[in-house]
N, CA, C and O atoms as CSV, one atom per row, in Angstrom:
chain,resi,resn,atom,element,x,y,z
A,1,MET,N,N,0.838,-1.180,0.000
A,1,MET,CA,C,0.000,0.000,0.000
A,1,MET,C,C,0.881,1.241,0.000
A,1,MET,O,O,1.932,1.289,0.639
A,2,ARG,N,N,0.421,2.231,-0.731
A,2,ARG,CA,C,1.184,3.465,-0.833
A,2,ARG,C,C,1.028,4.304,0.428
A,2,ARG,O,O,-0.015,4.257,1.079
A,3,PRO,N,N,2.056,5.070,0.776
A,3,PRO,CA,C,1.947,5.958,1.942
A,3,PRO,C,C,0.779,6.935,1.768
A,3,PRO,O,O,0.482,7.369,0.655
A,4,VAL,N,N,0.135,7.267,2.864
A,4,VAL,CA,C,-1.031,8.137,2.845
A,4,VAL,C,C,-0.712,9.458,2.148
A,4,VAL,O,O,-1.518,9.943,1.354
A,5,ILE,N,N,0.424,10.032,2.428
A,5,ILE,CA,C,0.781,11.340,1.880
A,5,ILE,C,C,0.946,11.317,0.362
A,5,ILE,O,O,0.891,12.365,-0.280
A,6,GLU,N,N,1.149,10.129,-0.220
A,6,GLU,CA,C,1.237,10.008,-1.680
A,6,GLU,C,C,-0.134,9.910,-2.345
A,6,GLU,O,O,-0.255,10.119,-3.552
A,7,VAL,N,N,-1.152,9.598,-1.572
A,7,VAL,CA,C,-2.484,9.382,-2.139
A,7,VAL,C,C,-3.412,10.565,-1.880
A,7,VAL,O,O,-4.090,11.034,-2.794
A,8,LEU,N,N,-3.444,11.048,-0.645
A,8,LEU,CA,C,-4.348,12.145,-0.293
A,8,LEU,C,C,-3.699,13.500,-0.544
A,8,LEU,O,O,-2.480,13.629,-0.438
A,9,PRO,N,N,-4.497,14.510,-0.874
A,9,PRO,CA,C,-3.948,15.857,-1.053
A,9,PRO,C,C,-3.746,16.588,0.273
A,9,PRO,O,O,-3.140,17.659,0.284
A,10,HIS,N,N,-4.225,16.051,1.373
A,10,HIS,CA,C,-4.090,16.683,2.688
A,10,HIS,C,C,-2.626,16.720,3.114
A,10,HIS,O,O,-1.837,15.853,2.739
A,11,ARG,N,N,-2.279,17.721,3.890
A,11,ARG,CA,C,-0.935,17.860,4.442
A,11,ARG,C,C,-1.040,18.262,5.900
A,11,ARG,O,O,-2.033,18.860,6.313
A,12,PRO,N,N,-0.002,17.930,6.694
A,12,PRO,CA,C,-0.014,18.359,8.097
A,12,PRO,C,C,-0.168,19.878,8.182
A,12,PRO,O,O,0.385,20.596,7.348
A,13,PRO,N,N,-0.884,20.366,9.143
A,13,PRO,CA,C,-1.424,19.639,10.295
A,13,PRO,C,C,-2.816,19.064,10.069
A,13,PRO,O,O,-3.479,18.684,11.035
A,14,PHE,N,N,-3.282,18.989,8.817
A,14,PHE,CA,C,-4.626,18.490,8.559
A,14,PHE,C,C,-4.641,17.120,7.895
A,14,PHE,O,O,-5.632,16.745,7.269
A,15,LEU,N,N,-3.562,16.379,8.025
A,15,LEU,CA,C,-3.513,14.989,7.572
A,15,LEU,C,C,-3.668,14.131,8.817
A,15,LEU,O,O,-2.803,14.143,9.693
A,16,PHE,N,N,-4.766,13.384,8.900
A,16,PHE,CA,C,-5.105,12.676,10.136
A,16,PHE,C,C,-4.945,11.164,10.080
A,16,PHE,O,O,-5.486,10.458,10.931
A,17,LEU,N,N,-4.221,10.659,9.105
A,17,LEU,CA,C,-3.918,9.224,9.053
A,17,LEU,C,C,-2.416,9.041,9.050
A,17,LEU,O,O,-1.708,9.724,8.312
A,18,ASP,N,N,-1.924,8.128,9.865
A,18,ASP,CA,C,-0.491,7.820,9.888
A,18,ASP,C,C,-0.141,6.736,8.875
A,18,ASP,O,O,0.866,6.831,8.173
A,19,GLU,N,N,-0.985,5.704,8.807
A,19,GLU,CA,C,-0.696,4.587,7.906
A,19,GLU,C,C,-1.955,3.780,7.650
A,19,GLU,O,O,-2.911,3.812,8.424
A,20,VAL,N,N,-1.925,3.052,6.536
A,20,VAL,CA,C,-2.998,2.122,6.207
A,20,VAL,C,C,-2.546,0.733,6.630
A,20,VAL,O,O,-1.465,0.280,6.253
A,21,LEU,N,N,-3.377,0.064,7.412
A,21,LEU,CA,C,-3.041,-1.266,7.921
A,21,LEU,C,C,-3.548,-2.379,7.010
A,21,LEU,O,O,-2.839,-3.353,6.754
A,22,GLN,N,N,-4.784,-2.229,6.522
A,22,GLN,CA,C,-5.405,-3.250,5.662
A,22,GLN,C,C,-6.342,-2.557,4.683
A,22,GLN,O,O,-6.880,-1.483,4.952
A,23,MET,N,N,-6.517,-3.203,3.548
A,23,MET,CA,C,-7.474,-2.667,2.590
A,23,MET,C,C,-7.866,-3.768,1.610
A,23,MET,O,O,-7.041,-4.589,1.210
A,24,ASP,N,N,-9.132,-3.765,1.235
A,24,ASP,CA,C,-9.586,-4.607,0.145
A,24,ASP,C,C,-10.488,-3.754,-0.745
A,24,ASP,O,O,-10.468,-2.528,-0.633
A,25,GLU,N,N,-11.269,-4.363,-1.616
A,25,GLU,CA,C,-12.043,-3.586,-2.578
A,25,GLU,C,C,-13.215,-2.822,-1.964
A,25,GLU,O,O,-13.819,-1.994,-2.645
A,26,ARG,N,N,-13.550,-3.074,-0.709
A,26,ARG,CA,C,-14.682,-2.380,-0.072
A,26,ARG,C,C,-14.329,-1.706,1.248
A,26,ARG,O,O,-15.042,-0.802,1.684
A,27,THR,N,N,-13.244,-2.127,1.891
A,27,THR,CA,C,-12.962,-1.630,3.235
A,27,THR,C,C,-11.507,-1.211,3.401
A,27,THR,O,O,-10.622,-1.631,2.655
A,28,ILE,N,N,-11.296,-0.374,4.397
A,28,ILE,CA,C,-9.954,0.066,4.759
A,28,ILE,C,C,-9.876,0.159,6.282
A,28,ILE,O,O,-10.842,0.526,6.951
A,29,VAL,N,N,-8.711,-0.179,6.803
A,29,VAL,CA,C,-8.407,0.014,8.209
A,29,VAL,C,C,-7.104,0.801,8.255
A,29,VAL,O,O,-6.093,0.386,7.688
A,30,ALA,N,N,-7.142,1.933,8.932
A,30,ALA,CA,C,-5.965,2.791,9.034
A,30,ALA,C,C,-5.666,3.061,10.507
A,30,ALA,O,O,-6.422,2.670,11.396
A,31,ARG,N,N,-4.552,3.735,10.735
A,31,ARG,CA,C,-4.101,3.991,12.107
A,31,ARG,C,C,-3.693,5.444,12.247
A,31,ARG,O,O,-3.187,6.074,11.318
A,32,ARG,N,N,-3.935,5.947,13.444
A,32,ARG,CA,C,-3.484,7.286,13.785
A,32,ARG,C,C,-3.245,7.349,15.278
A,32,ARG,O,O,-4.092,6.938,16.072
A,33,VAL,N,N,-2.091,7.864,15.655
A,33,VAL,CA,C,-1.798,8.096,17.065
A,33,VAL,C,C,-1.982,9.591,17.328
A,33,VAL,O,O,-1.358,10.425,16.672
A,34,VAL,N,N,-2.829,9.917,18.277
A,34,VAL,CA,C,-3.114,11.306,18.617
A,34,VAL,C,C,-1.982,11.833,19.494
A,34,VAL,O,O,-1.686,11.279,20.552
A,35,ARG,N,N,-1.353,12.922,19.027
A,35,ARG,CA,C,-0.212,13.512,19.743
A,35,ARG,C,C,-0.639,14.757,20.514
A,35,ARG,O,O,-1.507,15.504,20.062
A,36,GLY,N,N,-0.044,14.973,21.648
A,36,GLY,CA,C,-0.383,16.114,22.493
A,36,GLY,C,C,0.039,17.452,21.931
A,36,GLY,O,O,-0.474,18.485,22.362
A,37,ASP,N,N,0.974,17.467,20.963
A,37,ASP,CA,C,1.450,18.739,20.412
A,37,ASP,C,C,0.651,19.208,19.201
A,37,ASP,O,O,1.060,20.159,18.535
A,38,GLU,N,N,-0.466,18.572,18.901
A,38,GLU,CA,C,-1.277,18.963,17.751
A,38,GLU,C,C,-1.964,20.304,18.037
A,38,GLU,O,O,-2.378,20.559,19.167
A,39,PRO,N,N,-2.086,21.165,17.011
A,39,PRO,CA,C,-2.559,22.531,17.225
A,39,PRO,C,C,-3.958,22.662,17.830
A,39,PRO,O,O,-4.221,23.636,18.536
A,40,GLN,N,N,-4.858,21.716,17.577
A,40,GLN,CA,C,-6.208,21.842,18.119
A,40,GLN,C,C,-6.235,21.805,19.638
A,40,GLN,O,O,-7.169,22.317,20.255
A,41,PHE,N,N,-5.217,21.203,20.245
A,41,PHE,CA,C,-5.221,21.079,21.703
A,41,PHE,C,C,-4.807,22.360,22.407
A,41,PHE,O,O,-4.941,22.465,23.627
A,42,GLU,N,N,-4.307,23.334,21.660
A,42,GLU,CA,C,-4.001,24.634,22.266
A,42,GLU,C,C,-5.277,25.313,22.750
A,42,GLU,O,O,-5.243,26.087,23.706
A,43,GLY,N,N,-6.391,25.032,22.104
A,43,GLY,CA,C,-7.634,25.688,22.486
A,43,GLY,C,C,-8.776,24.753,22.815
A,43,GLY,O,O,-9.846,25.212,23.215
A,44,HIS,N,N,-8.579,23.443,22.656
A,44,HIS,CA,C,-9.671,22.474,22.870
A,44,HIS,C,C,-9.218,21.355,23.767
A,44,HIS,O,O,-8.930,20.298,23.207
A,45,TYR,N,N,-9.123,21.420,24.935
A,45,TYR,CA,C,-9.222,22.540,25.874
A,45,TYR,C,C,-7.919,22.612,26.636
A,45,TYR,O,O,-7.399,21.569,27.031
A,46,PRO,N,N,-7.359,23.805,26.864
A,46,PRO,CA,C,-6.082,23.905,27.593
A,46,PRO,C,C,-6.200,23.232,28.963
A,46,PRO,O,O,-7.135,23.487,29.722
A,47,GLY,N,N,-5.243,22.380,29.250
A,47,GLY,CA,C,-5.256,21.666,30.523
A,47,GLY,C,C,-6.068,20.388,30.505
A,47,GLY,O,O,-5.884,19.534,31.372
A,48,ARG,N,N,-6.955,20.235,29.547
A,48,ARG,CA,C,-7.752,19.014,29.406
A,48,ARG,C,C,-8.032,18.769,27.919
A,48,ARG,O,O,-9.161,18.929,27.455
A,49,PRO,N,N,-6.991,18.380,27.182
A,49,PRO,CA,C,-7.137,18.241,25.729
A,49,PRO,C,C,-8.090,17.113,25.336
A,49,PRO,O,O,-7.966,15.972,25.781
A,50,ILE,N,N,-9.045,17.482,24.485
A,50,ILE,CA,C,-10.010,16.534,23.942
A,50,ILE,C,C,-10.034,16.723,22.428
A,50,ILE,O,O,-10.150,17.848,21.942
A,51,MET,N,N,-9.926,15.639,21.692
A,51,MET,CA,C,-9.983,15.705,20.238
A,51,MET,C,C,-11.376,16.142,19.802
A,51,MET,O,O,-12.357,15.491,20.162
A,52,PRO,N,N,-11.491,17.237,19.027
A,52,PRO,CA,C,-12.819,17.673,18.569
A,52,PRO,C,C,-13.502,16.600,17.722
A,52,PRO,O,O,-12.867,15.942,16.898
A,53,GLY,N,N,-14.796,16.439,17.938
A,53,GLY,CA,C,-15.559,15.434,17.203
A,53,GLY,C,C,-15.494,15.618,15.699
A,53,GLY,O,O,-15.452,14.637,14.956
A,54,VAL,N,N,-15.487,16.860,15.242
A,54,VAL,CA,C,-15.430,17.112,13.809
A,54,VAL,C,C,-14.116,16.582,13.221
A,54,VAL,O,O,-14.088,16.159,12.066
A,55,LEU,N,N,-13.039,16.601,13.997
A,55,LEU,CA,C,-11.766,16.067,13.505
A,55,LEU,C,C,-11.762,14.540,13.522
A,55,LEU,O,O,-11.075,13.915,12.714
A,56,LEU,N,N,-12.516,13.939,14.427
A,56,LEU,CA,C,-12.682,12.483,14.382
A,56,LEU,C,C,-13.437,12.093,13.107
A,56,LEU,O,O,-13.076,11.122,12.441
A,57,CYS,N,N,-14.481,12.851,12.772
A,57,CYS,CA,C,-15.211,12.595,11.529
A,57,CYS,C,C,-14.277,12.758,10.335
A,57,CYS,O,O,-14.286,11.932,9.422
A,58,GLU,N,N,-13.475,13.812,10.335
A,58,GLU,CA,C,-12.530,14.051,9.240
A,58,GLU,C,C,-11.547,12.894,9.104
A,58,GLU,O,O,-11.170,12.534,7.988
A,59,THR,N,N,-11.134,12.315,10.207
A,59,THR,CA,C,-10.206,11.187,10.172
A,59,THR,C,C,-10.827,10.002,9.434
A,59,THR,O,O,-10.172,9.375,8.602
A,60,VAL,N,N,-12.082,9.697,9.734
A,60,VAL,CA,C,-12.774,8.603,9.047
A,60,VAL,C,C,-12.960,8.940,7.570
A,60,VAL,O,O,-12.776,8.080,6.709
A,61,VAL,N,N,-13.319,10.176,7.277
A,61,VAL,CA,C,-13.529,10.587,5.887
A,61,VAL,C,C,-12.226,10.481,5.097
A,61,VAL,O,O,-12.247,10.080,3.933
A,62,GLN,N,N,-11.096,10.832,5.704
A,62,GLN,CA,C,-9.820,10.692,5.012
A,62,GLN,C,C,-9.525,9.230,4.689
A,62,GLN,O,O,-8.987,8.926,3.624
A,63,ALA,N,N,-9.871,8.334,5.593
A,63,ALA,CA,C,-9.699,6.906,5.296
A,63,ALA,C,C,-10.573,6.511,4.101
A,63,ALA,O,O,-10.132,5.775,3.218
A,64,GLY,N,N,-11.803,7.002,4.082
A,64,GLY,CA,C,-12.687,6.730,2.945
A,64,GLY,C,C,-12.151,7.317,1.650
A,64,GLY,O,O,-12.258,6.692,0.595
A,65,ALA,N,N,-11.578,8.504,1.720
A,65,ALA,CA,C,-11.010,9.135,0.519
A,65,ALA,C,C,-9.816,8.338,0.002
A,65,ALA,O,O,-9.645,8.196,-1.209
A,66,TYR,N,N,-8.993,7.821,0.903
A,66,TYR,CA,C,-7.862,6.978,0.496
A,66,TYR,C,C,-8.383,5.731,-0.220
A,66,TYR,O,O,-7.865,5.352,-1.270
A,67,LEU,N,N,-9.398,5.104,0.345
A,67,LEU,CA,C,-9.982,3.909,-0.267
A,67,LEU,C,C,-10.514,4.224,-1.663
A,67,LEU,O,O,-10.236,3.492,-2.612
A,68,MET,N,N,-11.271,5.301,-1.790
A,68,MET,CA,C,-11.853,5.635,-3.085
A,68,MET,C,C,-10.779,5.982,-4.109
A,68,MET,O,O,-10.876,5.575,-5.267
A,69,ALA,N,N,-9.753,6.731,-3.696
A,69,ALA,CA,C,-8.675,7.085,-4.624
A,69,ALA,C,C,-7.971,5.829,-5.116
A,69,ALA,O,O,-7.612,5.741,-6.290
A,70,THR,N,N,-7.775,4.877,-4.249
A,70,THR,CA,C,-7.113,3.632,-4.616
A,70,THR,C,C,-7.998,2.799,-5.544
A,70,THR,O,O,-7.515,2.220,-6.516
A,71,LEU,N,N,-9.293,2.742,-5.238
A,71,LEU,CA,C,-10.211,1.969,-6.073
A,71,LEU,C,C,-10.359,2.570,-7.463
A,71,LEU,O,O,-10.582,1.849,-8.435
A,72,MET,N,N,-10.234,3.900,-7.559
A,72,MET,CA,C,-10.381,4.557,-8.864
A,72,MET,C,C,-9.140,4.364,-9.722
A,72,MET,O,O,-9.170,4.646,-10.920
A,73,GLY,N,N,-8.062,3.892,-9.134
A,73,GLY,CA,C,-6.874,3.565,-9.905
A,73,GLY,C,C,-5.854,4.675,-9.970
A,73,GLY,O,O,-6.130,5.821,-9.615
A,74,GLU,N,N,-4.689,4.324,-10.424
A,74,GLU,CA,C,-3.549,5.232,-10.507
A,74,GLU,C,C,-3.838,6.463,-11.355
A,74,GLU,O,O,-3.347,7.549,-11.046
A,75,ASP,N,N,-4.627,6.315,-12.420
A,75,ASP,CA,C,-4.924,7.441,-13.303
A,75,ASP,C,C,-5.748,8.528,-12.621
A,75,ASP,O,O,-5.722,9.683,-13.045
A,76,ALA,N,N,-6.474,8.171,-11.575
A,76,ALA,CA,C,-7.356,9.131,-10.906
A,76,ALA,C,C,-6.705,9.718,-9.671
A,76,ALA,O,O,-7.405,10.168,-8.764
A,77,LYS,N,N,-5.394,9.724,-9.614
A,77,LYS,CA,C,-4.655,10.139,-8.416
A,77,LYS,C,C,-5.078,11.521,-7.921
A,77,LYS,O,O,-4.348,12.500,-8.073
A,78,MET,N,N,-6.246,11.580,-7.337
A,78,MET,CA,C,-6.768,12.787,-6.717
A,78,MET,C,C,-6.530,14.023,-7.572
A,78,MET,O,O,-5.827,14.950,-7.170
A,79,LYS,N,N,-7.125,14.017,-8.752
A,79,LYS,CA,C,-6.999,15.161,-9.652
A,79,LYS,C,C,-7.898,16.306,-9.208
A,79,LYS,O,O,-8.006,17.316,-9.904
A,80,GLY,N,N,-8.516,16.162,-8.103
A,80,GLY,CA,C,-9.352,17.195,-7.513
A,80,GLY,C,C,-9.296,17.049,-6.016
A,80,GLY,O,O,-8.393,16.412,-5.474
A,81,ALA,N,N,-10.249,17.631,-5.361
A,81,ALA,CA,C,-10.287,17.575,-3.902
A,81,ALA,C,C,-11.433,16.677,-3.452
A,81,ALA,O,O,-12.569,16.857,-3.889
A,82,PRO,N,N,-11.144,15.712,-2.581
A,82,PRO,CA,C,-12.235,14.916,-2.025
A,82,PRO,C,C,-12.970,15.778,-1.000
A,82,PRO,O,O,-12.364,16.264,-0.046
A,83,VAL,N,N,-14.257,15.964,-1.193
A,83,VAL,CA,C,-15.027,16.800,-0.276
A,83,VAL,C,C,-16.194,16.013,0.298
A,83,VAL,O,O,-16.727,15.103,-0.336
A,84,VAL,N,N,-16.575,16.383,1.507
A,84,VAL,CA,C,-17.705,15.752,2.169
A,84,VAL,C,C,-18.979,16.387,1.643
A,84,VAL,O,O,-19.130,17.608,1.663
A,85,ALA,N,N,-19.889,15.556,1.177
A,85,ALA,CA,C,-21.181,16.044,0.697
A,85,ALA,C,C,-22.273,15.839,1.746
A,85,ALA,O,O,-23.286,16.539,1.742
A,86,ARG,N,N,-22.059,14.871,2.648
A,86,ARG,CA,C,-23.076,14.583,3.644
A,86,ARG,C,C,-22.476,13.798,4.807
A,86,ARG,O,O,-21.609,12.946,4.619
A,87,LEU,N,N,-22.952,14.102,6.003
A,87,LEU,CA,C,-22.678,13.307,7.199
A,87,LEU,C,C,-24.025,12.915,7.794
A,87,LEU,O,O,-24.912,13.758,7.932
A,88,ASN,N,N,-24.181,11.643,8.146
A,88,ASN,CA,C,-25.417,11.147,8.754
A,88,ASN,C,C,-25.092,10.280,9.957
A,88,ASN,O,O,-24.016,9.687,10.049
A,89,ASN,N,N,-26.037,10.220,10.870
A,89,ASN,CA,C,-25.965,9.299,12.018
A,89,ASN,C,C,-24.616,9.324,12.717
A,89,ASN,O,O,-24.046,8.278,13.026
A,90,VAL,N,N,-24.113,10.525,12.963
A,90,VAL,CA,C,-22.838,10.681,13.659
A,90,VAL,C,C,-23.066,10.438,15.149
A,90,VAL,O,O,-23.969,11.011,15.758
A,91,LYS,N,N,-22.223,9.571,15.722
A,91,LYS,CA,C,-22.341,9.260,17.150
A,91,LYS,C,C,-20.958,9.268,17.777
A,91,LYS,O,O,-20.010,8.693,17.243
A,92,PHE,N,N,-20.864,9.934,18.926
A,92,PHE,CA,C,-19.622,9.949,19.701
A,92,PHE,C,C,-19.882,9.198,20.996
A,92,PHE,O,O,-20.798,9.530,21.748
A,93,LYS,N,N,-19.064,8.179,21.247
A,93,LYS,CA,C,-19.294,7.306,22.398
A,93,LYS,C,C,-18.375,7.605,23.581
A,93,LYS,O,O,-18.754,7.409,24.736
A,94,GLN,N,N,-17.163,8.082,23.283
A,94,GLN,CA,C,-16.248,8.451,24.365
A,94,GLN,C,C,-15.221,9.428,23.827
A,94,GLN,O,O,-15.008,9.528,22.619
A,95,MET,N,N,-14.582,10.152,24.751
A,95,MET,CA,C,-13.617,11.171,24.360
A,95,MET,C,C,-12.308,10.551,23.880
A,95,MET,O,O,-11.913,9.470,24.317
A,96,VAL,N,N,-11.652,11.261,22.974
A,96,VAL,CA,C,-10.333,10.880,22.476
A,96,VAL,C,C,-9.354,11.941,22.968
A,96,VAL,O,O,-9.600,13.140,22.839
A,97,THR,N,N,-8.246,11.479,23.531
A,97,THR,CA,C,-7.259,12.385,24.109
A,97,THR,C,C,-5.855,12.029,23.601
A,97,THR,O,O,-5.651,10.955,23.036
A,98,PRO,N,N,-4.893,12.932,23.804
A,98,PRO,CA,C,-3.525,12.631,23.361
A,98,PRO,C,C,-3.039,11.293,23.913
A,98,PRO,O,O,-3.280,10.941,25.068
A,99,GLY,N,N,-2.347,10.567,23.041
A,99,GLY,CA,C,-1.845,9.243,23.387
A,99,GLY,C,C,-2.730,8.116,22.891
A,99,GLY,O,O,-2.289,6.970,22.809
A,100,ASP,N,N,-3.985,8.432,22.556
A,100,ASP,CA,C,-4.878,7.387,22.050
A,100,ASP,C,C,-4.417,6.912,20.673
A,100,ASP,O,O,-4.023,7.709,19.822
A,101,ASP,N,N,-4.474,5.621,20.480
A,101,ASP,CA,C,-4.119,4.971,19.219
A,101,ASP,C,C,-5.429,4.636,18.516
A,101,ASP,O,O,-6.154,3.737,18.943
A,102,LEU,N,N,-5.733,5.359,17.434
A,102,LEU,CA,C,-7.005,5.205,16.741
A,102,LEU,C,C,-6.915,4.133,15.667
A,102,LEU,O,O,-5.987,4.130,14.858
A,103,GLU,N,N,-7.867,3.237,15.663
A,103,GLU,CA,C,-8.035,2.270,14.584
A,103,GLU,C,C,-9.229,2.759,13.771
A,103,GLU,O,O,-10.368,2.717,14.235
A,104,VAL,N,N,-8.957,3.218,12.564
A,104,VAL,CA,C,-9.946,3.919,11.744
A,104,VAL,C,C,-10.458,2.984,10.650
A,104,VAL,O,O,-9.674,2.451,9.864
A,105,HIS,N,N,-11.762,2.792,10.605
A,105,HIS,CA,C,-12.398,1.899,9.632
A,105,HIS,C,C,-13.303,2.697,8.706
A,105,HIS,O,O,-14.010,3.601,9.153
A,106,ALA,N,N,-13.283,2.371,7.430
A,106,ALA,CA,C,-14.243,2.933,6.480
A,106,ALA,C,C,-14.645,1.838,5.500
A,106,ALA,O,O,-13.844,0.974,5.144
A,107,GLU,N,N,-15.894,1.893,5.077
A,107,GLU,CA,C,-16.426,0.903,4.139
A,107,GLU,C,C,-17.208,1.606,3.044
A,107,GLU,O,O,-18.050,2.460,3.320
A,108,HIS,N,N,-16.924,1.243,1.799
A,108,HIS,CA,C,-17.666,1.772,0.651
A,108,HIS,C,C,-18.963,0.994,0.523
A,108,HIS,O,O,-18.951,-0.233,0.427
A,109,LEU,N,N,-20.072,1.702,0.520
A,109,LEU,CA,C,-21.379,1.059,0.401
A,109,LEU,C,C,-21.872,1.038,-1.039
A,109,LEU,O,O,-22.288,-0.004,-1.545
A,110,ARG,N,N,-21.824,2.194,-1.698
A,110,ARG,CA,C,-22.258,2.283,-3.092
A,110,ARG,C,C,-21.830,3.630,-3.656
A,110,ARG,O,O,-21.494,4.558,-2.921
A,111,SER,N,N,-21.853,3.710,-4.983
A,111,SER,CA,C,-21.557,4.964,-5.668
A,111,SER,C,C,-22.696,5.286,-6.614
A,111,SER,O,O,-23.327,4.402,-7.193
A,112,ARG,N,N,-22.938,6.579,-6.751
A,112,ARG,CA,C,-24.003,7.005,-7.647
A,112,ARG,C,C,-23.704,8.431,-8.120
A,112,ARG,O,O,-23.554,9.343,-7.306
A,113,ALA,N,N,-23.621,8.612,-9.423
A,113,ALA,CA,C,-23.415,9.929,-10.033
A,113,ALA,C,C,-22.222,10.665,-9.420
A,113,ALA,O,O,-22.299,11.864,-9.152
A,114,GLY,N,N,-21.128,9.949,-9.200
A,114,GLY,CA,C,-19.923,10.572,-8.669
A,114,GLY,C,C,-19.892,10.743,-7.166
A,114,GLY,O,O,-18.912,11.250,-6.620
A,115,ALA,N,N,-20.941,10.330,-6.492
A,115,ALA,CA,C,-20.993,10.390,-5.028
A,115,ALA,C,C,-20.735,8.995,-4.472
A,115,ALA,O,O,-21.322,8.014,-4.928
A,116,HIS,N,N,-19.858,8.921,-3.492
A,116,HIS,CA,C,-19.493,7.637,-2.885
A,116,HIS,C,C,-20.040,7.591,-1.459
A,116,HIS,O,O,-19.558,8.300,-0.576
A,117,MET,N,N,-21.052,6.747,-1.246
A,117,MET,CA,C,-21.652,6.597,0.066
A,117,MET,C,C,-20.838,5.587,0.866
A,117,MET,O,O,-20.513,4.498,0.392
A,118,MET,N,N,-20.519,5.987,2.096
A,118,MET,CA,C,-19.656,5.164,2.925
A,118,MET,C,C,-20.128,5.201,4.376
A,118,MET,O,O,-20.983,6.003,4.753
A,119,LYS,N,N,-19.557,4.326,5.163
A,119,LYS,CA,C,-19.751,4.386,6.609
A,119,LYS,C,C,-18.418,4.056,7.253
A,119,LYS,O,O,-17.542,3.458,6.629
A,120,GLY,N,N,-18.277,4.452,8.513
A,120,GLY,CA,C,-17.025,4.171,9.192
A,120,GLY,C,C,-17.135,4.364,10.684
A,120,GLY,O,O,-18.152,4.811,11.216
A,121,HIS,N,N,-16.049,4.009,11.335
A,121,HIS,CA,C,-15.993,4.164,12.787
A,121,HIS,C,C,-14.538,4.192,13.236
A,121,HIS,O,O,-13.624,3.864,12.479
A,122,ILE,N,N,-14.354,4.592,14.483
A,122,ILE,CA,C,-13.029,4.610,15.102
A,122,ILE,C,C,-13.096,3.799,16.383
A,122,ILE,O,O,-14.023,3.936,17.182
A,123,LEU,N,N,-12.092,2.950,16.559
A,123,LEU,CA,C,-11.936,2.185,17.795
A,123,LEU,C,C,-10.676,2.653,18.527
A,123,LEU,O,O,-9.663,2.974,17.904
A,124,VAL,N,N,-10.757,2.686,19.852
A,124,VAL,CA,C,-9.584,2.874,20.699
A,124,VAL,C,C,-9.598,1.713,21.684
A,124,VAL,O,O,-10.543,1.562,22.459
A,125,LYS,N,N,-8.560,0.900,21.654
A,125,LYS,CA,C,-8.490,-0.294,22.512
A,125,LYS,C,C,-9.757,-1.138,22.360
A,125,LYS,O,O,-10.352,-1.562,23.351
A,126,ASN,N,N,-10.165,-1.379,21.106
A,126,ASN,CA,C,-11.337,-2.191,20.770
A,126,ASN,C,C,-12.663,-1.632,21.278
A,126,ASN,O,O,-13.657,-2.356,21.335
A,127,THR,N,N,-12.686,-0.353,21.649
A,127,THR,CA,C,-13.920,0.299,22.085
A,127,THR,C,C,-14.304,1.359,21.072
A,127,THR,O,O,-13.477,2.190,20.695
A,128,MET,N,N,-15.555,1.339,20.627
A,128,MET,CA,C,-16.049,2.320,19.662
A,128,MET,C,C,-16.050,3.707,20.299
A,128,MET,O,O,-16.604,3.898,21.381
A,129,VAL,N,N,-15.429,4.675,19.624
A,129,VAL,CA,C,-15.454,6.051,20.111
A,129,VAL,C,C,-16.262,6.959,19.198
A,129,VAL,O,O,-16.728,8.013,19.631
A,130,CYS,N,N,-16.435,6.566,17.940
A,130,CYS,CA,C,-17.139,7.407,16.973
A,130,CYS,C,C,-17.630,6.526,15.827
A,130,CYS,O,O,-16.943,5.590,15.418
A,131,SER,N,N,-18.822,6.830,15.313
A,131,SER,CA,C,-19.315,6.156,14.116
A,131,SER,C,C,-20.104,7.160,13.283
A,131,SER,O,O,-20.675,8.110,13.818
A,132,LEU,N,N,-20.132,6.942,11.973
A,132,LEU,CA,C,-20.842,7.847,11.086
A,132,LEU,C,C,-21.068,7.217,9.724
A,132,LEU,O,O,-20.407,6.249,9.347
A,133,GLU,N,N,-22.010,7.783,9.002
A,133,GLU,CA,C,-22.225,7.506,7.589
A,133,GLU,C,C,-21.884,8.799,6.869
A,133,GLU,O,O,-22.139,9.884,7.392
A,134,PHE,N,N,-21.310,8.699,5.672
A,134,PHE,CA,C,-20.906,9.914,4.971
A,134,PHE,C,C,-20.867,9.688,3.472
A,134,PHE,O,O,-20.810,8.557,2.989
A,135,THR,N,N,-20.900,10.796,2.755
A,135,THR,CA,C,-20.792,10.778,1.307
A,135,THR,C,C,-19.630,11.664,0.906
A,135,THR,O,O,-19.524,12.804,1.357
A,136,VAL,N,N,-18.756,11.136,0.054
A,136,VAL,CA,C,-17.583,11.859,-0.442
A,136,VAL,C,C,-17.716,12.008,-1.946
A,136,VAL,O,O,-18.141,11.081,-2.637
A,137,MET,N,N,-17.348,13.186,-2.453
A,137,MET,CA,C,-17.312,13.428,-3.892
A,137,MET,C,C,-15.949,14.009,-4.231
A,137,MET,O,O,-15.328,14.678,-3.405
A,138,LEU,N,N,-15.491,13.755,-5.436
A,138,LEU,CA,C,-14.238,14.326,-5.906
A,138,LEU,C,C,-14.577,15.540,-6.770
A,138,LEU,O,O,-15.222,15.415,-7.811
A,139,VAL,N,N,-14.132,16.717,-6.322
A,139,VAL,CA,C,-14.415,17.967,-7.004
A,139,VAL,C,C,-13.235,18.318,-7.891
A,139,VAL,O,O,-12.094,18.305,-7.430
A,140,ASP,N,N,-13.491,18.633,-9.163
A,140,ASP,CA,C,-12.429,19.020,-10.081
A,140,ASP,C,C,-11.631,20.197,-9.539
A,140,ASP,O,O,-12.169,21.050,-8.833
A,141,ASP,N,N,-10.345,20.239,-9.875
A,141,ASP,CA,C,-9.498,21.342,-9.443
A,141,ASP,C,C,-10.072,22.688,-9.823
A,141,ASP,O,O,-9.966,23.644,-9.055
A,142,GLU,N,N,-10.687,22.783,-11.013
A,142,GLU,CA,C,-11.250,24.062,-11.448
A,142,GLU,C,C,-12.358,24.531,-10.522
A,142,GLU,O,O,-12.567,25.735,-10.372
A,143,SER,N,N,-13.074,23.600,-9.897
A,143,SER,CA,C,-14.174,23.964,-8.995
A,143,SER,C,C,-13.673,24.494,-7.660
A,143,SER,O,O,-14.425,25.151,-6.940
A,144,THR,N,N,-12.413,24.224,-7.314
A,144,THR,CA,C,-11.895,24.626,-6.010
A,144,THR,C,C,-11.037,25.887,-6.099
A,144,THR,O,O,-10.538,26.357,-5.077
A,145,GLU,N,N,-10.856,26.438,-7.287
A,145,GLU,CA,C,-10.013,27.632,-7.423
A,145,GLU,C,C,-10.771,28.888,-7.104
A,145,GLU,O,O,-10.208,29.981,-7.170
C-alpha cells in the first residue's frame, strides 16, 4: 500500500492518518496516534485536551477518501479535492485524548453519479469512540479555485 501522503492531497497539520493497515475492494483500516502537540489542543481545551468530534469525523472521511482514490486507480490520483457532501448518524461514544491509538475503519457502500456513500468508525483499545455515515465526492481542481 502506498503511503497516505502520496495518495491524499491533505498535508499536516490536517492529515489525520499515519498509515494504512489493511485494505480490500470495499474496506480500509488505518491507524493514527493522537499527539499532544497537535494545534487543536491549544484551544480544545487547555489543561484538558479533547480531540474535537469534527476532527474524528474528518479522520474517518480521510480513510474513505484513500480507499476511493485507490479503487479509482492510478490514473485518478486525486486530480481534484475529495469533499464531504453529507454526514449522517454521527455518534460519539467516548472522548479521544492525546496518546490514544485510533483504529480507523471505512467501508464503501455504493456509488451514484460521482458520489461515494460510505460508513465508518473509530476504535480505541477495541472500544467504539465514533461512528458515522458519509458521502464523499471528488471535485475538479477548477471547482476549487
